[in-house]
N, C-alpha and C positions, 0 to 999 in steps of 0.2 A: 188410750184409744189408738194403735197403729192404723196406716192405710191401708192392712190388709182387710181392714171392714169394708171399704169400700168394694174390693174386686169382687168377691163373690158375686154382686149383686151387677155386674156390668160385663157383658159380654165381648166388649171389645175395647182398646187401648184409650180412644177417645172419646166413649162412654163413662170412662171410668173416669177421667182427666175433667169430663163435663159436669162429673158429679160434684170432682176438688172445686171447681172453679164457681160452683153454685155456692157449696158450701163455706169458700170462703170469706165470704161478705156478712155470714151469717154469725152474729153476735155471739151464742148459747151453741154453736156447733163446735165437736171436739174437732174437726177439721178445719177450725179457724185463720185465714191467715194465707200466706204464698208457701211457707218451708214444705207443707208437704206434697206441693206442685213441683217445687224443685227437687226433693228425694226423690220422686218419681222417675220425672227425666231423666235425672242423672243416672238412673239404672237400666234405663230401654236400649240404649246400644245404640250404632251407626244403623242399622235394618228399622230401625225406626226414627229417621232424621225429620221427614217432613213433620211427624205427629210433634217432633221436640220443637220445632221450627214454630209450629202452630200454635202452641200452649205457651210457649216460653215468653209469648209477645206481652202478656200482660203482666208475669211477672218482671221482665224488665222496666214496660211503663211504671207499673208500681211502685219497685225499687229496683233501682240499676243494681248497684253495689252486691246485691243477695242474688239476682238474676243473671249473673255473670260468673254464678257461680256454676251454673247448669251447666255451663262450656269449658270450666276451668278445674273443678274439682279433682284431687288425685283419687280418682277411679278410673279401672284400666275401662272400663265402658266409656266415661267422658274421654281419656287421652285418647281413643283409638278412634273418634269421629273425625270423618274430613275435615280438616283444618282449615283447606281452600274455601269449602260451602260454610263451614261457619263465619270465618271473616267475610265474606259475602253478604252473608244474613245478618250481621251484625253493622256494617256499611251501608247497606240496603234500609235497617229498620232503626238501629239505635248506634249512630255513628260514633256517640262518645266512648261507647265502648270497645271500640276496637283497637283504639291504642294499649286500654289495659290487657286486652285479651292477647293483643300479637306480646307484649312485653312478656306475661306470663308462659307462651310457651314457649319464647326464644330462651328467656333467663333461667325458667323452672324446667322446662322440659326439653332443652337444648334445642331446639329445632333450627337447621343451617340450613334451611329451604333456601337459596336466594330473594323467589319472590316475598317469602314473608320480609326478609330483611329491608327489603325496597319497600314494602308499603310500609313498614312501621317508620324509616325516614320520608316519606312522602307525605303521613299523615301528622308524624312531628313537626314536619315545615308549612305544612296547611296551618296547623294551629300556631307557629310562630309567626308567620306574617298576617293573620287575624289581627292577635295579640300586639304586634308591631306597630302594624296602622294605627291602632289606639293608642298605643304607647306615644308616638312620635308626634300625632294630634293633641295630645295633651302635654308636651313640653310648652312652655314659656318659650317667647319669639327670643332665639340668638341663645339658648342653652342647648348643650349639645348632649348626645344620645350617651350615654353611657358604656362602658367595654360590653362586648357579649357575654351573655350569661352573669354580668350584675345587675342586670335588673330587678327590679323588686317584683314581687306577686308570681301568678301564672307566667306572664312572660320568660321571666328568671327561670322557674321551674322547666317549665319546657323544653327554653335554648339550651339550657346545661344538658338536659337530658340528649337532645339533638347533637351538640357537640361531644358530648362522653359516646356516644354509639356509632358518631363517623369514625370515632379514634377506634375504639376497642372490637366492634365488628369486623369480621372479615368474612362476610359470606355476602355483602352486598356489591352490585355490579355498579361502580361510581360512573361510568361511560353513559349509563343508560338514566342516570338519575341527574347529571349537571346538568342536562336542557331547561331543567326543570326549577332550575337557582338562579335567581334573578340576579343581572347585572348593578341593580341599583340599593344592593343590601344582601345580608346574610354573606356577608365575603369572607368571615372567616369559615362557615362551614363551606362554601365554595372552593377557599385554598386546601383545607382537609380531601374535599373530593379529586383537585389536582396533585395533590401527593400521593392519593392513593393510584392515581393513573400514571404516576413517574413522572409528570410534566412540573418539576422542582422549581423551573425558573419561574411559572408564571404563580405558582405559589408564592414562592417568595417576595415576588415584584407586590403581589398582595398586601402581605405583613411589612415589607421593607418603607414601597412607594405609596402606598393608600392607606394603610391604618397606621404606620410611621412608627410600627411597633418591634424593635431590632429584637426585641427580648422574645417576643413569640415566634421571629424568622430564625432565631440561636436554636429555643427549644425544639420548632420545627427540626431542623439540620440534627440535634441529637437523636430524635424519635426515627427518622430515615436512614441516616448514617449507616453503613453495611458494608465493610471492607471485600467479600466474598460475593457482594452484587454490583453488578456492571452498572445497572440502573440508581443504585443508591449512592456508588462507591465516592463519586466529586459531589457530593451532594453541597460538601464547604466548598468545595470550587463557584458552583453557584451564587452562593450565596454572596460570595467576594466579587465575583463578575456584578453584581446588583448592585453594591457598593461604589464597586471601581467605574464600571461600563455602562449604567443603566439602559435597558431599552425602552422605545417608547411605548406609552400606556396599551398602544394598541395590539401589544403583544400578550394581554389576556381575556382581549376580545373587545367588542362594543360595551365598555364599562361607563355607566349610565351617572354615576357620580362624577362632580369634580377632582380632576387629578390634577395637582402642579406637575410642571415639568420636572422631571425624575434628575436631582442632583446628586453629584458621588458625595461619598461618607468617607473618606479617608481614615479618620479617629477610629469610626467601627470596623473598617477594613484592618488596621494594624490591631486593635484588639480582637479580631478573631485569628490573626496570624501568629498573635504571641499564646494565646492561649490554646488553639488545636492545629499547632504546627505540625502533630504527628498524625490527622487525619486529611493531612495536604497533602499533594502531588508537588516538590520544591520546584521544578523547573515550568509546570503550567502556571505557579504561583507566581512565580519572578518575573516571566511572559504579559500576564497580568498589570503589574504593579504601572502602572505612570512615569513616563521617561525622567522624570524631573525631579522622581522621589529619591531621598537622599541616607543614605547606609547608615546614619544614623537613626534613622525612623524605624529598621527594619533592622539592627542591630540583635534586639532581642531574637526575634526568629530566627535569625541567624544562628546565633549561638546556642539554641535550643535545638538546632535542626540538626548542628554540627556534632552538639555533644550526644544525641541521641544515633547519629550514625557510627560517633565512636564507640557508644555503648554495646551497640549491634554488634560493630565488628569484633570488639571483644568477649561478647558471649559467643561468637560464632569459631572465633581462636579456641576459646577453652570446648565447645562443642566439639569441634575440630579434633583437639588432643584427646578427648574422654572415646571417642567414637575410635581413633587410633589404635588407644590402649585396651580399649575390649577386641577389636580386630586380632591383637598381637595375641592376648588371651586366647583367643576361639582356636586362633593356629596352633599355640604350641597345645590346646587341650587334645585338637585334630592329629597332629605328631605323636602325641603320646599314644593315645586309642590305635593310631596306624601300626605301630610299633608292635602292638601286643598279638604274639603268633597262637593260634590256634591247629592244633595235630590232632588229626581225626587217625587212629589207627584202628586195624580190623577189630580190635579187642575193645574200643569205645562204646560204652554202653548208655544209654538213655535214660536218665535218671528216674523218668515217669513211666515208661513202658517197660523197661527192665531188657531192652533188645539194644539189637548193635545198631549204629549209627547207619554204618555201612558207606553208601552213593546217595543218601537220602540228604533231601534239604534239612537245614538245621540249626539251632538257635542257641546263644553263647550268654550266659548271666555274665555279670558282673564278677561276680566269685567264680567265674571259669568252669560253672556245671552246664553241660552241654546237653541239650534233651533235640530230638525231632521235634523239625518246625509245627507242623500238627499237632505236636503234643505241648504245645508252647500255649496255654488258655491265658496265663497272666503275665506279661511281661513288667509287670512291677515286685512279683515276689515268685523269689525262687524256691522250685518245687523241693519236700524234703527229701 
């Protein structure tokens, strides 16, 4: 029995839905359960939004996962529902479904609206903070928390979602979000927001001097470095500055975690010099090094820079020679074509219209065939 059985006996949408609601709990009814209501609501469209909200509530409370399909099914009527109003409705009435709804419209329906990306980050942050408080309270005295995203259970799941989304999304507004991220936790997330805002030194300070994780700092530089972007061109130089001349902790704001006095880390700086020499401005780099740095300590860096410069010079010389040869070839070709003469006599006939060329504009094909300019329809094929 299909849902159409109900409709002939009902003069309005609410009446039909009331029948479905009444029959949903009757054991012997062919309309038992919530599936019929879901199918009915999915087909109504945005014109009946208030009705959808009213009669979806009981389904959402009875079976949240199935109820969410009212707003996420791949039907044109569902996809065209006003997403801001659906999100507001879910936040007010079934908040645990707001995150999966946002994930669906962003990842499946390619929603790019900044407000939706902002909301997903905010809701993930709230969930992570709640779970984080429970996790920290459960730790035995003296035991440190694991790295971000390595936590077990829901906390690890939601924190990985938050970290991943902060990295991959290009549509959220970091300047609006960062004030909601605390100074006493979620520091990895805060660093990602700072990086998206172009505040590389603040982000690197968190990685190097608060989290003490040089791998994350160098991964951060790898992701942000862009030789063609003024904001990101010197990100490795900022990392060197963090290692060699670390600023005061106040540079990242009123951090509420215990931060030891930042100390220079020359070995880490020398490692960056050796591995990332091609991404560093040599003169700026040398100015950052302490006055008592020995040549032997930066020998590998200097050798790499000199070798790279020598290779670049050889490449430029080869390129110059090739361009010069091409220039000479084109010059010879130009001279050859300029020496070709085309004499138009009174008897010269157009190959196309068979009339005299006279004083009219003309075109000459490579095989010396001459036609009126307006008779030259195809410059690549000589007329028969």
